[in-house]
N, C-alpha and C positions, 0 to 999 in steps of 0.2 A: 422281269419283275424284280424290283429292288428289295434287298433284304432289310428288314426293320431291326436296326441295332439298338432300338430303345427297349427291346425285349431281352431280358437277361440270358435266356437260352440261346439266342443268336450270338450274343457277345461271347458266351462260353464256347460255342462252336468255333467262332473265329479265333479265339485264343488257342484252342486245342489244335486247330489246323496250323496256325503260325508256329506254335511251340513244337509241334511234330516236325515241321520242316527245319526249324532251328536245330533240333537234336540230330537231324540227318545231315547237318552241315549245309543246308540249302536256305540261307537267310532270304526271306521274301520281305523286303523292306516296305513294299506297297501294302501288303497285308498287315504288317506290324503297325504302320502309320494309321491304317484304317482302324485297327484295334485301339491304338492310343487315343485317337480322336474320339471315337465312340465311347470308350470306357471312361475317359475324363468327363465327357458330356453327361454320361449316365450318372456318374458320381456327383456332379453338380446338381442335377435334377432330382436325384433320389438319394440324398446323403444318409438317410436312415436305413436304407436297405443293407442287410447284413452281408451282401456280396460286395459292397463298395470297397472295403479295404483291400480285398484280393484283386478287384478290378484295377484299382489304383497301383497297387504293388506291381502287378504284371505290366501295366502301362509304363511304369518307370523302367522296368527291366527291358521291355521292348524298345522304348525310346533311347535307352543307353545303347542297345545293339544297333539301332538305326544311326545314331550319332557317330559311332566309331566305325561303321562300315562305309561312311562317307569320306572320300578322299579330300574334298575341298575344306580347307582349314576353317573358313568362316561358317560353313554349314555344320562342321563338327562341333565348333564352339557353341553355336546356337542350339543344336540338338542336345548337347550335353547340358546346357543351362536348362533346357526344358525338362530333361530327365531329373535333374536336381530339384526343380520346382515341383514336379509330380511327387517325388519322395518327401519333400518338405510338407506338401499338402497332406499326404498320408500320415506323416508323423503328427502334424498339428490336429488333424481331424479324428484320428483313430489311435489314441495313445496306448491302447491296450491290445492292438493288433499283434498277433503272434510273430509275424515276420519283420517287425521293426528293427531288430538287430541287423538283419540282412540289408534293410534300407539304408541304415547308417554305413554299413560296409560298402555298399554300392556307391554311395555318395563319395566315400573316400577313394574308391577305385576310379571314379570319374575324374575327380580332381587330380589324382596321381597320374592318370593317363594324359591329362592336359598339361602336366608338368607343374601343377600348382601344389607343391608339397606342403606348404603351410596349411592350406585348407584341408588337404588330405589328412594330415596329422590331426587337425582339429576334429574331423569326423571320426577318425579311428579312436581318438582318445574319448570322445563322447560315447562311442559304442562300448568301450571298455568300462567307462564310468557307470553307464546305465545298466549294462548287462554283463557284469564281470564273471558270472557263473555259467553263462551260455557257452557252448562250444566255440561259436564264432568270436565271442568276447575273449575267451582264453587264447585262441590262436592269433587273434589280432594283437593282444598284449605281447605275445612272443614276437610277432612280426615287427611291432614298434621297437622292441629291444634290439632285434637283429638288424633292423633297418637304419640304425643310427639316430633315430628320432629322440632317443633318451639322452643324447649328448649334444652339446652346443657345437656349432661349426668350428670354434677354436679348439675344443677338445678332440674332435675328429681330426683336425689338421695336425695337432700335436702327435696323435697316434700314428698318423701317416709319416710324419717326420722321423719319429723314433724307429719305425720299421725300416725306413729308407737308410737311416744312419747305421743301423745294425748290419746292413749288407756289406 
């Protein structure tokens, strides 16, 4: 008998099972994909349900895990784009959701892992701008400073040259 994932309690059970495996280091991408598909469908069909923001948030997290567990570059890129789209939907539809700072952070991580530092920086800066007092906002601001994003490429190059000439 097939499980009816249009029922929130079944989606929650699937999330818990997938998350438990993830925390044990046993990523089950098929379960995660099943969750992502059903959670995003549920959010489309029942957007006013108070569980939808959390369903979308964890769908984004799982989709990110699936994308970066895939070795094929095209599949990674596609999966990462889908994760960003889920987070964008969450941000647009549920602007007061408590985990939005993390959604911005994860979007930055996705872009950074793909080597797209300009979009990563944009997401990190948006996180810091919107949520400067949050813990993740503060740590992201520090990361931006330490990561060289505060300086232009020319400024970074000049610093490298000065260090090399001092040797």
